[in-house]
C-alpha positions as CSV (number, residue, x, y, z in Angstrom):
1,M,0.3,0.0,-0.1
2,S,1.3,3.7,-0.7
3,E,1.9,6.0,1.4
4,E,1.2,9.4,-0.1
5,T,1.3,13.0,1.3
6,V,-1.9,15.1,0.6
7,P,-0.1,18.3,0.0
8,L,-2.5,20.8,1.9
9,T,-2.7,23.5,-0.7
10,A,-4.0,23.4,-4.0
11,G,-2.9,25.3,-7.5
12,A,-2.6,29.1,-6.5
13,G,-1.7,28.8,-3.0
14,Q,-5.2,28.4,-2.1
15,P,-5.7,26.3,1.4
16,K,-8.3,23.2,0.4
17,G,-11.2,23.2,2.4
18,L,-12.0,20.2,4.5
19,L,-14.8,18.5,2.3
20,Q,-12.5,18.8,-0.3
21,Q,-9.9,17.2,1.6
22,M,-11.8,14.5,3.1
23,E,-13.5,13.4,-0.7
24,E,-9.5,13.4,-2.3
25,L,-9.1,11.0,1.0
26,M,-12.1,8.8,0.3
27,A,-11.5,8.7,-3.5
28,A,-7.5,7.3,-2.5
29,L,-8.7,4.9,-0.3
30,N,-11.4,3.2,-2.0
31,A,-8.8,3.3,-5.4
32,D,-6.3,1.0,-2.8
33,L,-9.6,-1.0,-1.8
34,S,-10.7,-1.8,-5.6
35,A,-7.2,-2.7,-5.9
36,L,-6.4,-5.1,-2.8
37,D,-10.0,-6.7,-3.9
38,A,-8.3,-7.0,-7.5
39,D,-5.8,-8.9,-5.8
40,L,-7.6,-11.2,-3.4
41,Q,-9.7,-12.2,-6.0
42,G,-7.1,-13.1,-8.7
43,A,-5.5,-15.0,-5.6
44,G,-8.5,-17.1,-5.5
45,G,-9.6,-16.8,-1.8
46,S,-12.2,-19.1,-0.9
47,G,-12.8,-17.6,2.6
48,P,-16.1,-15.8,2.9
49,G,-15.5,-12.4,1.7
50,V,-16.2,-8.9,3.1
51,G,-19.5,-8.5,4.2
52,E,-20.3,-12.4,3.6
53,E,-21.1,-14.9,6.2
54,E,-19.8,-18.7,6.6
55,V,-23.4,-20.8,6.7
56,G,-22.6,-23.7,8.9
């Protein structure tokens, strides 16, 4: 997983709003989780996925 820093300023030196920072962080997190899911699916894991329960 990459450890990226999010710059606190945008283009012309204006500070980003908290909402914009959170949206960017959520987008990065979503991309990382999607990549992890693809890796796990490719590994052929037979265990229950996130949000799934074992029956038995």
